[in-house]
N, C-alpha and C positions, 0 to 999 in steps of 0.2 A: 543160588536160585536161578534158574532159567528165565530168559525173557518171557516165555509162555506164561510161566508161574508168577512173574511179576505183573503182566499185564492185568489192568483193573486196579492196580495199586495206586495210591497218592505217593509221590515222592517229595521229600522237603529238601529244596534246593537254596543254598544262601547266594546272595549275589553282593559282590563288591565291584560297584561299576567304576569306581577310581576316578581318575583324572583325564583331563583334556578330551580326547575323542571316546573315551571309554563309555561314558553314559550313552552317547549316540549308537555305538555299535551293538552294545549288549542290549539295548531296547529292541533292535531289530533281531538278534540272535534268539532272545527271549520269545518273541512273536512265533518264531520259526519252531522252536523247540516245543512251544505249548501246542502248536497245531499237529506236529508230528506226533507227539506223546499222545494227543487226544484221539488221532486216528489209529493209533495201537492200543486203545483200550486204557490208557493210563492217565493221570493228572499230576502236574507240575505245582508244588505249593511253594511260592517263592518267598523269601525273607531278605529284606536290604540292609546292608550294613554300610556305615558311612566313611569307611577309612579311605585315606587318602590325603593329598596335599591341603584341601581346604579344611578338613578335619583337623589335621596337625596343626595347622596356622591358628585356627580358632581356640582348640582345645588344649594344644600341647601332647596330645596323646596319639601315638602311633597305632599300635595294636595291643590293647590291654590283655593281660593273661586271662582275666574273666571271659572275654569273647572265645578264647581258644576251645574253653570247656563248652561254651555255648555252640561253637561251630562243629564240635565232634558229634552233635546229635543230627547233623544234616547228612543226606545220603550223597550230595556232592557240592562243589562250589564253583560257580563261574565268576570270573575276573575279567574286568574291562582293561585297565591299563593304569600304572602307577607311574608318577613322576611328573613335576611341573618346574618351571624355571624359578618359582618362588621359594622352592626348597632345594638346599644343597644335594647334588647327587649323591646316592648311596644310602641317605637317612631313610627313605621310605622303601627303596629296593631291599635293602637289608632287614629294615624293620617290619616289612609286610610280607614281601616275596620269599626271602630266605627264611623268616621265622615261620611262615606257614608252611613251607617245604620240609624244615627240620622237625617242626612240633608235631607234624601229622606223618612223618618218614616218608614222604612222597619220593621214593627212591628212583622211580622211572620218570624221565622226562620223554615223552612220545611226540615226536614231530614229523608228520607224514609230509612228502613233497611230491605233488601230483600236478601234471600240467592240465590245464582245463580249456574249454573250447572258447575261442576268441580272446584269449588271454596272450597277448605277445611274450615270447620267450627271448632272452639275449642270445641264445645259441639256437638255431634252426633245428627242429626236431624232424623234419622231413615227414609230417603227418603222424609220427609215432607218439606215443603217450609216455612221458616220463612218470615213474610210479616207484618211488622209493621211500624209505622211512628210516630217521634217525632214531636209535634207542640209546638214549644218554643218560648214563648213571648220574644221578640227581644229588647226592648227599656228601660225597667224598671228593678227593682230589684237591685242587688248589681253593676249592670252595669252602673248605672246611673252617676258615676264620682263624687259621694258625699263623699269627705273625704281628708284625708291627713296625715302628720306626724307632731306632735307638733314641733315648732321651737327650742325649747331649753328643757332642763331637769326640768324645774320649774313646769311642769304639767298643761300647758294652752295650747288651741287649739281654734283658731278663724278663721271662713271663712264665705264670704259672697256667697249667692247662686242666681245664675241667668242663670237657664237652659230653653231651649226651646224644646219641644218635639211635637208630632203630636198631635194638639188639646188642649194643654195647655203651661202655663209657669210656672215654679217654681221659686219663689223669696223668700228671707229671710235671716237669718244669724244662723250660728251653733256656739255655745260657749260651751267649755267643760273644766273641769278642774279635776286634780287628786291631791288626797292629801294622803300621803306626795308627794311631786313634783317628776316626773319622766317622761323621755320621753316615748311618747305612739303614737300609730297610730289609726285612726278611719276609718271607711267606712260605710257609711249610705246607707240604701236600701229604695226603695218606690215602693209600688204597688198602682195604681189608679184603680178606678172603670172603668174609660174610656179604661185603658189598660187592665184590666182583662176581660171585656165584650167583647170587640173586638176579642181577642185570642180565647176566649171561643167559640163564634159564628163560627170562622173558623175551630176549632176543630171539631165541631158538624156537619159543612157542609162538611168537609172531610171524616167524619165517613159515612155520607149519600152517598157520591161518591164512596165511597168503599163498598156500600153495608151492613155496620155494623150498629149496633143499640146500641153502648156502647162506652163510651169514659171513660179513667182512668184518674183522678185528681192526679198529682203528688206533694206531699205536705211535710211539715214538721211542722205541727201546732202544734204538742205538745211541741217542743223545741222553735219555734218562733211563738206563738199565734198571735201576732199583724200582723206581716208581711205575713205570710203564712196561718194562720187562715183566714185573710181577702182574700186572693187569693181563698181560698177554698170556703169560703162561697159566695163569688160573683159568681164563676163560677157555683155552685149549683144553685143559684137564676136564671141564665141565662137559663141553661138547664131546669129547672122547669117550667119557664114562658114562654120559646120561642120554646124549642125543645120537645114536648110531644113524639115523637117517639124514644128519645134517653135516654138511662139509663145511669148512671155513677157510678164508683167505686171510692173510695178515698184510696190511699196507701201513706205511708211515703217513701221517697225516698230511705232510706237505707233497708227498707223491700222489694222495687221494684227490687233493685239491686240484693238481695239476690234471688229472684224467677226468675229474668231474666235469670241469670246463671244456675238455676236448669231446667228452662223450657222455652226457648227462644221463643217459639210459645204462650206462654200464654197470650200476650197482643197485641192488635190492634192500636188504637189510644191513644197516651200518651201526655196529656195535661200538659205542665211543665212551671212553672216560669223560668226566665231566666238562673239563675246559675244552677238550676237543669237539665234543658234541654240541656245546654252545656256538662256536665257530662254523663249523661244517654244517649244522641245520640253517644258518642264515644264508651260507652259499647255497644250499640245497634251495631255500625258499627262492632266492634271487634267480636261480636256473629254471624254476618251475613258473615264474611269472611274476613274482615279488612278494612282499610281506602282505599284500592286500587280500591274499588267498592262503596264507600260512597259518594253520591251526596248531594248538598245542595242547598238550595235558601233562599234568604233574600228578602221577599216580602212585598210590601205596596201598597197603592193606586197610588203611583207615580213611578218612575223609580224604577225595582226590580232588584237585582244581584244575579247571580248564580255561584256557586263556588264548588269545590270539597272540602270535609271536610279536607283532608290531609293538611300537610304543604308544604313548600317549599323543603324540604329534599335536602339540599345543599351537602350532602355527596354524593349522586349520580347522581346531576346535570351534563349534558354533557356525561354521560356514556352509554346512551341508556337503562338503567335499570328501569327507570320511566314507572309506569303503567298508562295509559291515561284513564282506564275505567271509573274511578269516575268523570274524567272531561267531558266525553263522556255523561255520564248519567245526569250529570248536564245540559249539552246541551239540552238532552231531556226536563228535567224540564223547561227549558227556552222556548222550543218549545211549549210546553203545556201552559204555562202561557201566551204566546201571541196569542194563539187560534189555533195552529196548531197541533191539537191532533192526527191526523193521523200520521203526521211526527214524534211526540214524541213516539208513538207506535212502528213505524218502527225502530227507534233506537234503543229501548229497545228490541225489537225483534232480531235486529241484532246482540246485544252485547250477549242475550241469545243463539243464533244460534252459534255463533262463539265460545264460551266457551264450549258448549255442544259437538260440532262435530270437533273441531280441535284436532290433534295431540298435545300430552303433549309439544312435543319440539316447537311447534308454540303458546304456551301459555305465559303470561308475567313471567319475572323471579320470581316474588312475588308468583306465583302459581306452581312453579317449572319447569316452561319452560325455553326457551333461547331466546325468541322473544324480540327485542328491540321495544323500545317506537312506532316508525314510523311503524314497521311491524305489531304491534298489532292494530294500527290504521288504516293501510292499509287492514287488513283481516276484520276488522268491515265494512270498506267502501266496500269492496267487497260483503259482504252479503247484505249490503243494496241496491247494485246496481243490485244483483241477483234476490231480491225480493222475496226470498223464505226463510222467516225467521222464521219457525218454529212456536212454540206455546207459546212462553214467553209473558208473560202479565205484565202490571205495576201494 
């Protein structure tokens, strides 16, 4: 259904505000998304879910299976941030973030990196605009959850595998031994043709939407030829056979990081396996000006989830120092996903106009200003309502 066909519809949006600064930044993102959707003839109907550290500590519940069935009825999910010092790292991340990604087969992790007006960058851009995007495979590689630590120092490890992913089930048994006996850890990785083909198609289609004719395949096939050589070869086959208008480069991830720091404008669409995409997208966020502007989406054929790349930042929660721009821009990604392209563009333009034309004192603390989270959100909302949003383009 096109954006024009969807205009005038109500959209059901689930909200998990989460921990730390999550509730603060999602409150501002929600205001901007509501205003933009309304201007596009649509309405967002929000339903909040309590999951996060406080809920876990009070109830012992992380993400009940019943909630997955309920969430499946929504058009999109907005997430604030997950994690708190009061909960051991990994419990909430695996139990909420990874559970949602796997349960709804959100196989695309979309992370744009664009420099914005008056946002300092660590590498001078000479007045040019950095504009790239990491297309990260989001369900395979080392994030499959295949592994563990040997139960004793006898050098033996054994586990049964029974995992479901979108389109396939992985079953079997993994047995390993080390001689002489010693304790050890193992983490296995998997890339399937199904997984690599579909993320490659999305990367090529993204390049087309951006008016580009090249995709960079990020790999490390010289060191891990089975895992990443397979990813690389499969991606090449898809591009060669299905996308005659798209060319590709192949770059080892270590070399890519080197070249990105020397010239942040050198790349457009970066197609990454799961682990490399996680790392490279944070580097790209830093080069574009920081996590305060880094938006993200976890996208699949069912429920898709949109979240800022930054964490819960418990040290500044409740102080007003949180920067809501990444959450606001994640809301724009969500609007675009549900077909409200004009609304998404209006949010992005409003953010650009606010950053370009506001006095320094009215910028977020992160950018040398003194505006509290709600004040930043209010300024962006005002730009949206004025409707004169400059020339910023997504």
